N, C-alpha and C positions, 0 to 999 in steps of 0.2 A: 422579276426573275432573280434568283439568288446567284451569287458569284460562282458557287460550285457548279450550278447547272450550266452557266455560261461557259465555264472552263471545260465542262464535258462536251459542249457543242464545239468549242475551239478544237479539242482533241479529235473529235469525229471528223471535222472539216479537214484537219491536217492529214488524217489517215486517207481521206478521199483524195486529197491532192497528191499524196505519195503514190497511191495506187492508180491514178489516172492514166499514166502511160501504158498500162497493160490492158486498159478497157478499150474495146473496139466497137462500142455501140454505134449504130448507123442511123442517120436521119433519112427522110424521104428522098432528099436529093443526093444521097450517097456520101455526105460528109460525116466524119466521125468526131467524137469528143477529142479536143485538143487542149493544150495548156500553154501558159506563158509566164514570164517573170516581169515584175514591175518594180521600179525604184524612182525616187524623185524627191522634190522639195515640198514641204508644207509651209504655208503662210497662214497661221492660225490666230484667232481672236476669240472673244466671248461676247455674247449678247447679254448685257448686265443691266439690272434695274438700279435705281438710285441707292437702295440699301446696300447693294453689292459694291457699287462704285465708291461710296463714302467720300465723295469729293475728289476722287482720283480720275485720271485720264487714261482709259484703256488703250493699249497699242498692240499692233501685230507682233507676233513672235515667230521666228523662223525655226523650222524643224525638218524632219525627213520621214519617209516611209519606204518600206521594202517588203515585197511579198510575192505571192503567186496567185494566178487566176486559172479557172477552168472554163472553157467554152463548150457549152452543151447545146447543139442545134435542136430547135423545136420545129421550125418549118423554114422555108426558103427566106433568107435574110433576117430571121429572128432567132435569137439565142438567149439562153439563161446563162449568166456568168457569175458564179460564186467565187469567193477568194478568201485568202487569209493573209493579213498584213501585220507587221510591227510598225506602229505609227506614233510619232510624237506630236503632241498638241499643247496648247497653253495660251497664256496671255501675259502681257507686261502692263503694269499699272504704275503711274507716277503721281505722287502727291507733292504739291508745292504750296508753301505758306510764306507769302512775301513778308508778313509781319514777324513771323518766327521761323527764319530759314533753317534753324537747327532741327526743326520738325520735318523737313523735307525727306522724302523716302522714295524708293523704287523697289517694286516687287516683281519678280519673274516667276510665274507659275509654269513649271515644266512637268507635263504628264505623259507617261508612256503607256500605250494601249496595245493589246492584241485585238485585232478588229476583223470582223467577218462581214463583208458587203455581199449582198445578193441582188445583182442587177439584171434587168432585162435590156438586151442590146439589139439595136437595129442596125443593119449594114447596107451600104450602097457602094457598088463597085464603079469607080470612074474608069479604071482600066484593070487589066489583070494584075498590075503591080501596085495600084493605089486604091485604097478602100476607106470610106468614111464610116466611123462607128459612133453612134449616139446611144447613150444608155442612162438609165435611172433605176433607183431602187433603194431599199432600206439597208442600214448597216447596224451591227450590234458589236459592242466593244466592252472589254473589261480592263481596268487599270492595273498594270503590273509593276509600276515603279515610277520614279521621278523625284526631283528635288525642287523645292520652292525656296528662292533666295530673296531676302529683304535687306537692302542696304540703307543706312541712315547715318549721316555725318561720317564719323570714322568707324562705325560699327557695322556688323553684318551678321545675319541669322540665316542659317540654312537648315531646312527640315524636310521630312518626307511629305510629298504632296498628298498622298492618300492616307486616310486613317487619322485618328486623334486619340491621344492618351492624356486624359485630364489629370492623371496622377504622376505624370513625368516630372523628374527633378529639375529639368531646365527646358527652355524654349526649343532648343535644337531637337530634343527627343519627343516633344509634344505632338508634332504632326500638324499639317495645315488643314486637314479635315475634309478634303474633297471625297465625295462618293465614288466608288470604283466603277459602277455600271453606267454605260452610256449607250444611247441608240439614237438614230436620226435618219435622215434621207439625203441621198446624194444624187447629183445630176452632172453629166459630163459628156464630152465628145473628144474624139481623137482620130488620127490618121494612121492606118497601117500601110507602111511602105515596104512591099514585099513581106519579109518576116519581122521587120522592125516596127515599133509603135511609139507614137508621141501623143500625149493627150493632156487635157485640162479638166478638173473636176471641182465642184463646190459642194460642201456638206453642211447641212443644217442640223444641229443637235436638238433633240426634243427634251432631254433630261436636265433638270436643274442639278448641277454638280455640288451645290452648296447646301446639302441636306443633313450634314452631321450635327451632333449635339453641340459642337462649338459655334454653330451658326444660328442657334435658336435663341430667341429673346423676346421680351415684351415689346410690341410695336416695332418689330424688326423682322423683316422677311426677305433676306437676300436671295437673288436668283442669278445664276450665270450658266448659260448654255453654249456649248462648243460651236464655233464656226471655223471652217477650214477650207482654204483654197489650195489645191495641190496641182503640181506640174509633174507629169510622169513620163518616163521613157521605158521601153521594154523590148522584149524579144518573144515572138510567138513560135512555138514548135509545131 
């Protein structure tokens, strides 16, 4: 899928979210379409092969997410739940050389995405005020920004996370070269306490983000796929 096509899907989903309050579709049990807002913390990392690690030690990077979801009832206790999020992900890598400490470095890859999850959600009511929600489904995302920072000794290089310009005059303008498109699968669970929500989700990225020209080479095939644990709070209307 091209980035333009995904951006079109993002725009269509955004329009659907905006129009949702005026939609009064009804399910068999009389419940209508509803919506809610979500925000929270991301604790992201990357599943990397040895070529991508290059002797580094990948570590978790903290970020955040904010967005909106739509609850579409399908049958009793079963819903389809699409959403639209702004989400930050990434990974931190550290390289240490005990023999040549001047070569030690640390790289923080910060990536910002517009993300569309499409989940199937099952509900169980403990009481009228307390409901368990379990969900799973795919997500699709496009990178919209972010900076990657590498520090070594007294030096620092900061460049755009997405894209690569081999003709750039300096390293700061060259770009880190990650691909913009990402998709994967998420699984999560949460509690709805009256109209408030708190939940936990884990996402497995399917796409190798290191596919740009700058990552190609003889006998070198790096791979890094997003992994993300998120903690969310929200409000359901």
